[in-house]
C-alpha positions as CSV (number, residue, x, y, z in Angstrom):
1,X,0.2,-0.2,-0.1
2,X,1.0,3.5,-0.7
3,X,0.8,6.3,1.8
4,X,-0.2,9.7,1.3
5,X,-0.8,12.7,4.0
6,X,-3.5,15.2,3.9
7,X,-3.4,18.5,5.7
8,X,-7.1,19.3,6.2
9,X,-7.1,23.2,7.2
10,X,-9.7,24.0,10.2
11,X,-11.5,26.3,7.7
12,X,-12.9,23.3,6.0
13,X,-15.2,23.0,9.2
14,X,-15.9,26.2,9.8
15,X,-19.7,27.5,10.8
16,X,-20.0,29.6,7.5
17,X,-19.5,26.8,5.2
18,X,-22.7,25.4,3.9
19,X,-23.7,21.8,4.3
20,X,-20.8,20.7,6.6
21,X,-22.3,17.5,7.7
22,X,-22.6,16.2,4.2
23,X,-18.9,17.1,3.7
24,X,-17.9,15.0,6.5
25,X,-20.1,12.4,4.9
26,X,-18.5,12.6,1.5
27,X,-15.1,12.7,3.1
28,X,-16.0,9.2,4.8
29,X,-17.1,8.0,1.4
30,X,-13.7,9.2,-0.2
31,X,-11.5,7.6,2.2
32,X,-13.3,4.5,1.8
33,X,-12.6,4.4,-2.0
34,X,-9.1,5.4,-1.5
35,X,-8.3,2.5,1.2
36,X,-10.1,0.0,-1.2
37,X,-7.6,1.1,-3.8
38,X,-4.6,0.2,-1.7
39,X,-3.9,3.6,-0.3
40,X,-3.3,4.4,3.4
41,X,-4.0,8.0,4.5
42,X,-2.9,10.5,7.1
43,X,-5.0,13.3,8.0
44,X,-3.8,16.2,10.0
45,X,-6.8,18.6,10.9
46,X,-6.0,22.3,11.8
47,X,-7.9,24.4,14.4
48,X,-9.8,26.9,12.1
49,X,-12.3,28.8,14.0
50,X,-12.1,27.4,17.3
51,X,-8.5,27.9,17.4
52,X,-8.8,31.5,16.7
53,X,-11.8,32.5,18.9
54,X,-10.3,31.0,22.0
55,X,-6.7,32.6,21.5
56,X,-8.6,36.0,20.6
57,X,-10.7,35.1,24.2
58,X,-7.1,35.2,25.9
59,X,-4.6,36.9,24.3
60,X,-5.2,40.3,26.0
61,X,-4.4,38.6,29.3
62,X,-1.8,36.0,28.1
63,X,1.1,37.2,25.9
64,X,3.1,34.1,26.0
65,X,2.8,32.8,22.0
66,X,3.8,29.1,23.1
67,X,0.7,29.2,25.7
68,X,-1.5,30.4,23.3
69,X,-0.3,27.9,20.7
70,X,-1.2,25.3,23.3
71,X,-4.7,26.4,23.4
72,X,-5.0,26.3,19.5
73,X,-3.5,22.6,19.7
74,X,-6.3,21.5,21.7
75,X,-8.6,23.0,19.0
76,X,-6.9,20.8,16.2
77,X,-7.4,17.9,18.5
78,X,-11.1,18.6,18.7
79,X,-11.5,19.1,15.2
80,X,-9.3,15.7,14.5
81,X,-12.0,14.0,16.9
82,X,-15.0,15.1,15.0
83,X,-13.6,13.4,11.9
84,X,-12.3,10.5,13.8
85,X,-15.3,9.7,14.9
86,X,-17.2,10.2,11.7
87,X,-14.8,7.6,9.9
88,X,-15.2,5.2,12.7
89,X,-19.2,5.4,12.3
90,X,-18.6,5.0,8.6
91,X,-16.7,1.6,9.5
92,X,-13.2,3.1,8.3
93,X,-10.2,1.4,10.0
94,X,-9.0,4.4,11.9
95,X,-6.7,5.1,14.6
96,X,-8.9,4.9,18.2
97,X,-6.3,7.6,19.7
98,X,-5.6,11.0,18.3
99,X,-1.6,11.1,18.0
100,X,-0.2,13.7,20.0
101,X,3.3,13.3,18.3
102,X,4.9,11.9,14.6
103,X,6.3,9.0,16.3
104,X,3.3,7.8,17.6
105,X,1.4,8.4,14.3
106,X,3.6,6.4,12.6
107,X,3.3,3.7,14.4
108,X,-0.5,3.9,14.0
109,X,-0.1,4.3,10.3
110,X,1.4,0.8,10.2
111,X,-1.5,-0.7,12.2
112,X,-4.5,1.1,10.4
113,X,-5.9,2.2,7.3
114,X,-6.2,6.0,8.5
115,X,-4.7,7.9,11.0
116,X,-6.5,11.5,12.2
117,X,-4.2,13.9,14.0
118,X,-4.1,17.6,15.0
119,X,-1.3,19.6,16.2
120,X,1.8,18.2,18.3
121,X,3.8,21.1,20.0
122,X,3.8,24.8,20.0
123,X,6.0,26.8,17.7
124,X,4.4,25.6,14.5
125,X,0.9,24.7,12.5
126,X,-0.8,21.7,11.7
127,X,0.7,22.1,8.0
128,X,4.1,21.6,9.4
129,X,2.6,18.4,11.2
130,X,1.4,17.1,7.9
131,X,4.6,17.4,6.1
132,X,6.6,15.8,9.2
133,X,4.4,13.0,9.0
134,X,4.5,12.5,4.9
135,X,8.3,12.4,5.3
136,X,8.1,9.9,8.3
137,X,6.2,7.5,6.5
138,X,7.8,7.8,3.2
139,X,4.4,9.1,1.6
140,X,4.6,10.0,-1.9
141,X,2.9,13.8,-1.5
142,X,1.2,15.9,1.1
143,X,-1.7,17.5,0.2
144,X,-2.8,20.8,1.7
145,X,-6.4,21.3,1.4
146,X,-7.5,24.6,2.6
147,X,-10.1,27.2,1.3
148,X,-7.8,28.8,-1.3
149,X,-7.9,27.4,-5.0
150,X,-3.9,27.7,-5.6
151,X,-1.0,29.5,-4.5
152,X,-0.6,33.2,-5.2
153,X,2.3,35.6,-5.3
154,X,0.1,38.0,-3.3
155,X,-2.7,37.8,-1.2
156,X,-5.7,37.6,-3.7
157,X,-8.1,39.2,-1.4
158,X,-6.2,42.4,-1.0
159,X,-4.4,42.4,-4.4
160,X,-6.9,42.1,-7.5
161,X,-3.4,41.6,-9.6
162,X,-2.3,38.6,-7.6
163,X,-0.7,36.0,-10.0
164,X,-1.7,31.9,-9.4
165,X,0.6,29.2,-10.1
166,X,-0.3,25.9,-11.4
167,X,3.1,24.5,-10.7
168,X,6.2,25.9,-8.9
169,X,9.2,24.8,-7.0
170,X,9.2,24.4,-3.5
171,X,12.0,27.2,-3.7
172,X,9.7,29.6,-5.4
173,X,7.0,28.8,-2.4
174,X,9.4,29.7,0.3
175,X,10.3,32.9,-1.5
176,X,6.4,33.7,-1.3
177,X,5.7,32.1,2.2
178,X,9.3,33.8,3.8
179,X,11.8,32.6,6.0
180,X,10.7,29.3,8.4
181,X,10.0,31.0,11.6
182,X,6.5,30.8,13.4
183,X,4.0,33.4,12.9
184,X,1.9,34.5,15.8
185,X,-0.6,32.0,17.5
186,X,-3.9,31.4,15.3
187,X,-2.3,33.2,12.3
188,X,-3.1,31.8,8.8
189,X,-0.8,31.4,5.6
190,X,-1.3,29.5,2.6
191,X,1.2,26.8,4.0
192,X,3.4,27.0,7.2
193,X,6.8,28.3,6.4
194,X,8.0,25.9,8.7
195,X,6.7,23.2,6.9
196,X,7.7,24.4,3.5
197,X,11.2,24.6,4.5
198,X,11.1,21.0,5.9
199,X,9.7,19.7,2.7
200,X,12.4,21.8,0.8
201,X,15.1,19.8,3.0
202,X,13.2,16.4,1.8
203,X,12.0,17.2,-1.8
204,X,8.9,16.3,-0.8
205,X,5.8,17.2,-3.4
206,X,3.0,19.3,-2.5
207,X,-0.4,19.4,-3.7
208,X,-1.8,22.8,-2.8
209,X,-5.9,23.1,-3.2
210,X,-9.4,24.2,-2.1
211,X,-10.5,20.9,0.1
212,X,-14.3,22.4,0.0
213,X,-14.3,20.4,-3.3
214,X,-13.7,16.6,-2.6
215,X,-13.4,16.0,-6.2
216,X,-9.9,17.9,-6.1
217,X,-8.7,15.9,-3.2
218,X,-9.6,12.7,-4.4
219,X,-7.7,13.6,-7.8
220,X,-4.8,14.6,-5.8
221,X,-4.4,11.6,-3.9
222,X,-4.9,9.6,-7.1
223,X,-2.2,11.5,-8.9
224,X,-4.8,12.9,-11.3
225,X,-5.0,16.4,-12.8
226,X,-6.5,18.6,-10.0
227,X,-7.3,22.4,-9.7
228,X,-4.5,23.8,-7.6
229,X,-0.6,24.3,-7.6
230,X,1.8,21.5,-7.8
231,X,4.9,22.3,-5.8
232,X,7.8,19.8,-6.6
233,X,11.3,19.7,-5.1
234,X,14.3,19.2,-7.4
């Protein structure tokens, strides 16, 4: 069996997205289909709105970024638990526990068809966790599923002339996201720059796409054409 890791942004579970329950049911069906075709999946879930709202609640009181990160990590594990329980309810062979670190996740991926997890330690986002898991399990790629359709050279929400990319190198992506350092807790970028740096070191292929369209995720997993950006190493 081959391994593929998907970073599912917490934005995919946010309240303003319609039919979230249908999206989760369809995701479970998609996962079943991929398992039956000989693929093992690691799914790393972001914190999204619960993380940001919890951090905003206390950031006027707590200035320690690592403490705020720990709050955000708790939200990622809540979201991971939601997805894990949906999978179990659908009869998927998913790990019973939410791994708290990469080593534990690697062991669980050896025993299960699917492993779902959230964050691990303060100082980076779940993108970095997903990329590290992909490298540690010799996965052929890491799919970054978020709420943007491609990588842009500038924020397209603020810049109508932003240029999108169908394909690019990891070097080019790192130029866009910046140096490998942690932004403030709860901040959002197309990909965590620390994760990009890790992918660069390992020449890991990234697929960056809009995960609200599950057909996109399916095509990326299967190596078919998808709407998004392919980021290649050397």
